MARDREN-235001 format. One record per atom (N, C-alpha, C): residue in one letter; chain; atom name; y, z, x. Coordinates in nm, 4 decimals. Example, Ala and Ser with C-alpha at 12.3 -4.5 7.8 and 13.67 -1.06 7.14 Angstrom:
2
NODE   res   chain   atom          y          z          x
NODE     A       A      N    -0.5690     0.7800     1.3190
NODE     A       A     CA    -0.4500     0.7800     1.2300
NODE     A       A      C    -0.3300     0.7800     1.3200
NODE     S       A      N    -0.2250     0.7080     1.2850
NODE     S       A     CA    -0.1060     0.7140     1.3670
NODE     S       A      C     0.0030     0.7870     1.2900
***
This chain:
86
NODE   res   chain   atom          y          z          x
NODE     M       A      N     0.8402    -0.2230    -2.5726
NODE     M       A     CA     0.9231    -0.2849    -2.6115
NODE     M       A      C     0.8682    -0.4232    -2.6118
NODE     S       A      N     0.9033    -0.4761    -2.7727
NODE     S       A     CA     0.8769    -0.6887    -2.7515
NODE     S       A      C     0.9887    -0.7039    -2.6902
NODE     S       A      N     0.9204    -0.8598    -2.6014
NODE     S       A     CA     1.0286    -0.9366    -2.5847
NODE     S       A      C     1.1725    -0.9878    -2.6686
NODE     T       A      N     1.1341    -0.9561    -2.7909
NODE     T       A     CA     1.2698    -1.0755    -2.8790
NODE     T       A      C     1.3265    -0.9007    -2.9348
NODE     S       A      N     1.3008    -0.8024    -2.8972
NODE     S       A     CA     1.3965    -0.6790    -2.9166
NODE     S       A      C     1.4535    -0.6649    -2.7955
NODE     N       A      N     1.4191    -0.6880    -2.6611
NODE     N       A     CA     1.4588    -0.7352    -2.5375
NODE     N       A      C     1.5761    -0.8331    -2.5457
NODE     I       A      N     1.5505    -0.9454    -2.5805
NODE     I       A     CA     1.6307    -1.0924    -2.6151
NODE     I       A      C     1.7277    -1.0290    -2.6568
NODE     R       A      N     1.7642    -0.9480    -2.7925
NODE     R       A     CA     1.8595    -0.8723    -2.8344
NODE     R       A      C     1.9522    -0.7976    -2.7979
NODE     E       A      N     1.8900    -0.7378    -2.7089
NODE     E       A     CA     1.9590    -0.6415    -2.5919
NODE     E       A      C     2.0461    -0.6867    -2.5249
NODE     Q       A      N     1.9722    -0.8018    -2.4886
NODE     Q       A     CA     2.0737    -0.8964    -2.3596
NODE     Q       A      C     2.1672    -0.9827    -2.4073
NODE     V       A      N     2.1277    -0.9912    -2.5507
NODE     V       A     CA     2.2030    -1.0849    -2.5993
NODE     V       A      C     2.3826    -1.0296    -2.6714
NODE     M       A      N     2.3533    -0.8639    -2.6917
NODE     M       A     CA     2.4184    -0.7513    -2.7640
NODE     M       A      C     2.5007    -0.7415    -2.5970
NODE     D       A      N     2.4465    -0.6969    -2.4946
NODE     D       A     CA     2.5171    -0.6295    -2.4153
NODE     D       A      C     2.5923    -0.7428    -2.3564
NODE     E       A      N     2.5935    -0.8389    -2.3434
NODE     E       A     CA     2.7030    -1.0276    -2.3020
NODE     E       A      C     2.7984    -1.0179    -2.3797
NODE     I       A      N     2.7561    -0.9667    -2.5316
NODE     I       A     CA     2.9176    -1.0059    -2.6290
NODE     I       A      C     2.9511    -0.8945    -2.6360
NODE     M       A      N     2.8777    -0.7227    -2.5838
NODE     M       A     CA     2.9706    -0.6252    -2.5488
NODE     M       A      C     3.0586    -0.6385    -2.4438
NODE     T       A      N     2.9750    -0.7241    -2.3122
NODE     T       A     CA     3.0502    -0.7282    -2.1908
NODE     T       A      C     3.1924    -0.7781    -2.2269
NODE     T       A      N     3.2295    -0.9086    -2.2565
NODE     T       A     CA     3.3271    -1.0127    -2.3176
NODE     T       A      C     3.3939    -0.9385    -2.4000
NODE     I       A      N     3.3528    -0.8289    -2.4895
NODE     I       A     CA     3.4525    -0.7511    -2.5215
NODE     I       A      C     3.5489    -0.6469    -2.4657
NODE     R       A      N     3.4568    -0.5578    -2.4127
NODE     R       A     CA     3.5052    -0.4629    -2.3403
NODE     R       A      C     3.6676    -0.5704    -2.1798
NODE     L       A      N     3.5526    -0.5976    -2.1613
NODE     L       A     CA     3.6525    -0.7144    -2.0684
NODE     L       A      C     3.8173    -0.7861    -2.1243
NODE     A       A      N     3.8193    -0.7919    -2.2285
NODE     A       A     CA     3.8993    -0.8479    -2.2816
NODE     A       A      C     3.9845    -0.7401    -2.3452
NODE     E       A      N     3.8872    -0.6175    -2.3742
NODE     E       A     CA     3.9807    -0.5094    -2.3860
NODE     E       A      C     4.0581    -0.4440    -2.2940
NODE     D       A      N     4.0045    -0.4577    -2.1938
NODE     D       A     CA     4.0728    -0.3609    -2.0537
NODE     D       A      C     4.1725    -0.4970    -2.0282
NODE     A       A      N     4.1762    -0.6043    -2.0385
NODE     A       A     CA     4.2477    -0.6612    -1.9842
NODE     A       A      C     4.3937    -0.6533    -2.1351
NODE     G       A      N     4.3666    -0.5469    -2.2095
NODE     G       A     CA     4.5101    -0.5459    -2.3007
NODE     G       A      C     4.4471    -0.6521    -2.4470
NODE     Q       A      N     4.3676    -0.7391    -2.4948
NODE     Q       A     CA     4.3243    -0.8235    -2.5587
NODE     Q       A      C     4.2820    -0.7855    -2.6548
NODE     D       A      N     4.2549    -0.8209    -2.7813
NODE     D       A     CA     4.1630    -0.7983    -2.8918
NODE     D       A      C     4.0111    -0.8484    -2.8506
NODE     G       A      N     3.9341    -0.8003    -2.8106
NODE     G       A     CA     3.8025    -0.7894    -2.8291
NODE     G       A      C     3.7066    -0.8697    -2.8840
NODE     Y       A      N     3.7046    -0.8041    -3.0076
NODE     Y       A     CA     3.6848    -0.9189    -3.1034
NODE     Y       A      C     3.7077    -1.0597    -3.1380
NODE     A       A      N     3.8307    -1.0623    -3.1620
NODE     A       A     CA     3.8690    -1.2160    -3.1457
NODE     A       A      C     3.8780    -1.3204    -3.0030
NODE     E       A      N     3.8556    -1.2243    -2.9217
NODE     E       A     CA     3.7756    -1.3044    -2.7676
NODE     E       A      C     3.6532    -1.3449    -2.7878
NODE     A       A      N     3.5581    -1.2261    -2.7984
NODE     A       A     CA     3.3855    -1.2733    -2.8244
NODE     A       A      C     3.4044    -1.3714    -2.9864
NODE     R       A      N     3.4961    -1.3415    -3.0415
NODE     R       A     CA     3.4909    -1.4730    -3.1441
NODE     R       A      C     3.4993    -1.6113    -3.1050
NODE     R       A      N     3.5871    -1.5906    -2.9970
NODE     R       A     CA     3.6260    -1.7299    -2.9368
NODE     R       A      C     3.5170    -1.8098    -2.8338
NODE     V       A      N     3.4952    -1.6842    -2.7871
NODE     V       A     CA     3.3690    -1.7391    -2.6779
NODE     V       A      C     3.2621    -1.7984    -2.7336
NODE     Y       A      N     3.2258    -1.7360    -2.8090
NODE     Y       A     CA     3.0652    -1.7368    -2.9001
NODE     Y       A      C     3.0973    -1.7527    -3.0132
NODE     P       A      N     3.1432    -1.8918    -3.0658
NODE     P       A     CA     3.1906    -1.9360    -3.1802
NODE     P       A      C     3.0155    -1.9645    -3.2836
NODE     A       A      N     2.9180    -1.9755    -3.2253
NODE     A       A     CA     2.8457    -1.9901    -3.2665
NODE     A       A      C     2.7493    -1.8842    -3.3269
NODE     V       A      N     2.7689    -1.7448    -3.2967
NODE     V       A     CA     2.6790    -1.6455    -3.3371
NODE     V       A      C     2.7387    -1.5897    -3.4688
NODE     P       A      N     2.6656    -1.5293    -3.5360
NODE     P       A     CA     2.7577    -1.4713    -3.6582
NODE     P       A      C     2.8153    -1.3764    -3.6482
NODE     T       A      N     2.8973    -1.3788    -3.7443
NODE     T       A     CA     3.0170    -1.2803    -3.7207
NODE     T       A      C     2.9534    -1.1640    -3.7254
NODE     S       A      N     2.8287    -1.1477    -3.8393
NODE     S       A     CA     2.7875    -0.9607    -3.8264
NODE     S       A      C     2.7338    -0.9051    -3.7010
NODE     V       A      N     2.6777    -1.0175    -3.6218
NODE     V       A     CA     2.6686    -1.0495    -3.5131
NODE     V       A      C     2.7689    -0.9709    -3.3804
NODE     I       A      N     2.8896    -1.0046    -3.4040
NODE     I       A     CA     2.9866    -1.0107    -3.3148
NODE     I       A      C     3.0451    -0.8663    -3.3823
NODE     T       A      N     3.0496    -0.8520    -3.5319
NODE     T       A     CA     3.0269    -0.6969    -3.6078
NODE     T       A      C     2.9929    -0.5982    -3.5079
NODE     E       A      N     2.8877    -0.6170    -3.5177
NODE     E       A     CA     2.7593    -0.5118    -3.4762
NODE     E       A      C     2.8277    -0.4768    -3.3022
NODE     A       A      N     2.8546    -0.5622    -3.2337
NODE     A       A     CA     2.8495    -0.5657    -3.1044
NODE     A       A      C     2.9951    -0.4952    -3.0907
NODE     W       A      N     3.0994    -0.5756    -3.1686
NODE     W       A     CA     3.2345    -0.5102    -3.1120
NODE     W       A      C     3.1937    -0.3292    -3.1650
NODE     A       A      N     3.1358    -0.2829    -3.2626
NODE     A       A     CA     3.1473    -0.1469    -3.2923
NODE     A       A      C     3.0345    -0.0613    -3.1444
NODE     H       A      N     2.9329    -0.1526    -3.1129
NODE     H       A     CA     2.8947    -0.0428    -3.0079
NODE     H       A      C     2.9067    -0.0386    -2.9032
NODE     A       A      N     3.0386    -0.1448    -2.8579
NODE     A       A     CA     3.1464    -0.1411    -2.7761
NODE     A       A      C     3.2430    -0.0133    -2.8143
NODE     G       A      N     3.2561     0.0097    -2.9247
NODE     G       A     CA     3.3790     0.1054    -2.9306
NODE     G       A      C     3.2826     0.2447    -2.9402
NODE     H       A      N     3.1711     0.2011    -2.9615
NODE     H       A     CA     3.1162     0.3427    -3.0154
NODE     H       A      C     3.0899     0.4195    -2.8602
NODE     D       A      N     3.0566     0.3500    -2.7513
NODE     D       A     CA     3.0953     0.3770    -2.6533
NODE     D       A      C     3.1928     0.3626    -2.5260
NODE     R       A      N     3.2962     0.3468    -2.6184
NODE     R       A     CA     3.4299     0.3763    -2.5152
NODE     R       A      C     3.4165     0.5187    -2.5748
NODE     D       A      N     3.4438     0.5526    -2.7398
NODE     D       A     CA     3.4322     0.6954    -2.7893
NODE     D       A      C     3.3565     0.8137    -2.7065
NODE     E       A      N     3.2627     0.7538    -2.6652
NODE     E       A     CA     3.1673     0.8494    -2.6096
NODE     E       A      C     3.2486     0.8831    -2.4607
NODE     A       A      N     3.2502     0.7863    -2.3705
NODE     A       A     CA     3.3400     0.8198    -2.2707
NODE     A       A      C     3.4334     0.8741    -2.2685
NODE     W       A      N     3.4991     0.8550    -2.4028
NODE     W       A     CA     3.6639     0.9823    -2.4019
NODE     W       A      C     3.6557     1.1225    -2.4272
NODE     W       A      N     3.5114     1.0992    -2.5173
NODE     W       A     CA     3.4650     1.2679    -2.5863
NODE     W       A      C     3.4136     1.2905    -2.4412
NODE     A       A      N     3.3580     1.2612    -2.3440
NODE     A       A     CA     3.2503     1.3043    -2.2136
NODE     A       A      C     3.3975     1.3592    -2.0745
NODE     S       A      N     3.4920     1.2712    -2.0860
NODE     S       A     CA     3.6184     1.3059    -2.0269
NODE     S       A      C     3.7046     1.4242    -2.1000
NODE     V       A      N     3.7402     1.4582    -2.2291
NODE     V       A     CA     3.7136     1.5567    -2.3057
NODE     V       A      C     3.6773     1.6736    -2.2684
NODE     E       A      N     3.5168     1.6774    -2.2694
NODE     E       A     CA     3.4441     1.7725    -2.2546
NODE     E       A      C     3.4674     1.8696    -2.0748
NODE     R       A      N     3.4569     1.7071    -2.0103
NODE     R       A     CA     3.4969     1.7675    -1.9076
NODE     R       A      C     3.6197     1.8638    -1.8314
NODE     T       A      N     3.7278     1.7344    -1.9012
NODE     T       A     CA     3.8568     1.8242    -1.8572
NODE     T       A      C     3.8546     2.0052    -1.9180
NODE     I       A      N     3.8004     1.9744    -2.0127
NODE     I       A     CA     3.8152     2.1209    -2.0676
NODE     I       A      C     3.7415     2.2108    -2.0116
NODE     E       A      N     3.6165     2.1675    -1.9824
NODE     E       A     CA     3.4922     2.2632    -1.9077
NODE     E       A      C     3.5936     2.3025    -1.7434
NODE     G       A      N     3.5998     2.1680    -1.7017
NODE     G       A     CA     3.6930     2.2109    -1.6083
NODE     G       A      C     3.7890     2.3188    -1.6024
NODE     E       A      N     3.9028     2.3185    -1.6879
NODE     E       A     CA     4.0290     2.3998    -1.7229
NODE     E       A      C     3.9311     2.5876    -1.7437
NODE     I       A      N     3.8596     2.5883    -1.8112
NODE     I       A     CA     3.7874     2.6794    -1.8421
NODE     I       A      C     3.6957     2.7515    -1.7207
NODE     I       A      N     3.6424     2.6402    -1.6511
NODE     I       A     CA     3.5742     2.7487    -1.4753
NODE     I       A      C     3.7099     2.7616    -1.4295
NODE     Q       A      N     3.8170     2.6829    -1.3928
NODE     Q       A     CA     3.9522     2.7542    -1.3190
NODE     Q       A      C     3.9856     2.8511    -1.3463
NODE     R       A      N     3.9957     2.8625    -1.4618
NODE     R       A     CA     4.0391     3.0018    -1.5648
NODE     R       A      C     4.0132     3.1245    -1.5357
NODE     A       A      N     3.8604     3.0861    -1.5561
NODE     A       A     CA     3.7668     3.1749    -1.4816
NODE     A       A      C     3.7791     3.2773    -1.3633
NODE     I       A      N     3.7473     3.1918    -1.2728
NODE     I       A     CA     3.7711     3.1960    -1.1321
NODE     I       A      C     3.8906     3.2548    -1.0713
NODE     A       A      N     3.9848     3.1730    -1.1391
NODE     A       A     CA     4.1538     3.2217    -1.1144
NODE     A       A      C     4.1543     3.4053    -1.1380
NODE     A       A      N     4.1117     3.4179    -1.2879
NODE     A       A     CA     4.1706     3.5380    -1.3037
NODE     A       A      C     4.0819     3.6841    -1.2585
NODE     P       A      N     4.1830     3.7375    -1.2464
NODE     P       A     CA     4.1109     3.8849    -1.1701
NODE     P       A      C     4.0472     3.9705    -1.2039
NODE     A       A      N     3.9350     3.9801    -1.1557
NODE     A       A     CA     3.8348     4.0898    -1.1536
NODE     A       A      C     3.8924     4.2233    -1.2572
NODE     K       A      N     3.7830     4.2096    -1.3574
NODE     K       A     CA     3.7773     4.3742    -1.4108
NODE     K       A      C     3.6887     4.4381    -1.3975
NODE     G       A      N     3.7282     4.5737    -1.3656
NODE     G       A     CA     3.6246     4.6604    -1.3662
NODE     G       A      C     3.5416     4.6339    -1.2655
NODE     G       A      N     3.4186     4.6721    -1.1795
NODE     G       A     CA     3.3385     4.6837    -1.1327
NODE     G       A      C     3.3274     4.5399    -1.0090
NODE     E       A      N     3.4079     4.5224    -0.9253
NODE     E       A     CA     3.4667     4.4837    -0.8085
NODE     E       A      C     3.3196     4.4526    -0.7189
NODE     A       A      N     3.2364     4.3704    -0.6703
NODE     A       A     CA     3.1511     4.4039    -0.5759
NODE     A       A      C     3.2108     4.4132    -0.4237
***
């Protein structure tokens, strides 16, 4: 990985952290990033906002999948055995 790529990742991570913190506090993360980093191009803020949103979406999907898997497992072990009991 080049140092330029690493710097870009670090900048994006910093902007995404600002967005996430603002959204966690019930604020508009995009607007907060624009306020905190006025010199950053709009397209970079937009990209960071999209990545932060994608990360939240992925976390939501993982939560849904864990919930469904947990329910299926609970149902499977709670169901009476059919036929050939050990």
